C-alpha positions, 0 to 999 in steps of 0.5 A: 966461761965461753958462754958468759963472754958471749953474752957479755959481747952481745950486751956490749953490741945492745948498748952501741945501738942507741936511741935511734935504732931502739926507736926505729925497732920499736916504730917497725913493730908498732906498724907491724913491719918486720920486713923494712926497706931503706924508705921505711928507714927514712920515714921513721928516722928522717935520715937521707938516703945515704945516712939510711943505707949506712944506718941499716948496714950498721943494723945488719952488722950487729944482727938486729936485722938480716938482709934479704935482698938488696934494699929489703931487710928483716928485723931479727926476733930478739930471742935469737940473739944477733943473727945475720942470716934470718929470714922469718915466714917465707910467706911474709917474704914471697908478699914482700917480694911481690910488692903489689897488692895483686899477688896471691900465695898459690899452687903447691904453697897454697896447698900447704897453707890449706893443709892439702899436702903430705910432704914439706914444700921446698919451693914458694910459689906466688902469683902475680899479675906482672913478671917477677923473676925467681929469687933464692934467699938463704936456701929457699927459692921464691917462684913467681907464676904469671896471672892475668889480671882477668884471672885474678879471683878467688883470693882471701886473706890468711894469718901465717903468724900472730901479726902478719897475713898474706893473700892466698888462694882459697880452697877451690882456686888452689885446686883449680891453679893445681889442675891448670899447672900441675907442674907447680904442685908436683903432678896431677896426682898430687892436686888429686890427693889434695882434692881428696883431703879437703873434699869435704870442705870444697864447693863443687859449684865453686870449683866448676865456676871457677874453671868456667871463668877461667875458660881453658879446656884443659882445666875443664877437662882434668876437673871433670875427670877427677871429680868423677873419679873420686865420686864428687858432685852430682850428675848435674855437675858432670853434665855442666863440665861435659857441655863445655868440652871441645873436640881437641885432646889434652893430657891429664898430667903434662908433667908425665910422658905423652903416652897412655890411652885416651878418654873420649869421654873427657877428650883426655890422654890419660898418661895417669890411669883413673886407678893409680889416682884412686890407689893414692887415696887408698894409701 
């Protein structure tokens, strides 16, 4: 009896949507825009700003759409019924929050996409070329990492649903970003595990080229150390990296305390030992 009553209520709500709402939903699906703004509604319906806001509010009240942030909404899939809290694919939401072509899913989120992680990721990382503050949407944190425009490279498209694709760092750039900022990947040990998991698919030449393009001493040091520790790359690869070392030292893992021995070979303070990293890939 209760279930039938709920179904009847849903049907009543559906009937009240009217042709304008049905047209909007169909038009948005046609454009592949499950995430939309007031401007999109105005463009499709021809409504003025105030009427468009009221119209979208009615869609949210009926559970046809859900509000992600002020001015940004998502269509709720029909099979979910009338749901007021629905986020959809988090990587698509990250793309919409970035609101620019100059973005890519990065760090532990890119590692997740590339199947380089063994644990579920609770934070969604996106690299962008302008500052954007973090956002919390339905329990998920969207964190934005600033990337200089000259460092915007190594990006590819990736389909995250049947109809939606996002920009994501390629395999090599994902490793390099993790080596640069291990704190956004769970530490250098997680980056090392990801490197090992996808070792057969990685180009060592491209890893080195990317490290040189960033031209950050700590990245070159850490990459060389990891490649040598895991026996990846040739002697020529290792020599290329060692030729670019400077006198200063960097921490192998900036997430961990400043302690441990020193590697003069790689100008690193080893606050996590090579043997510890090797033990991670054996388990």
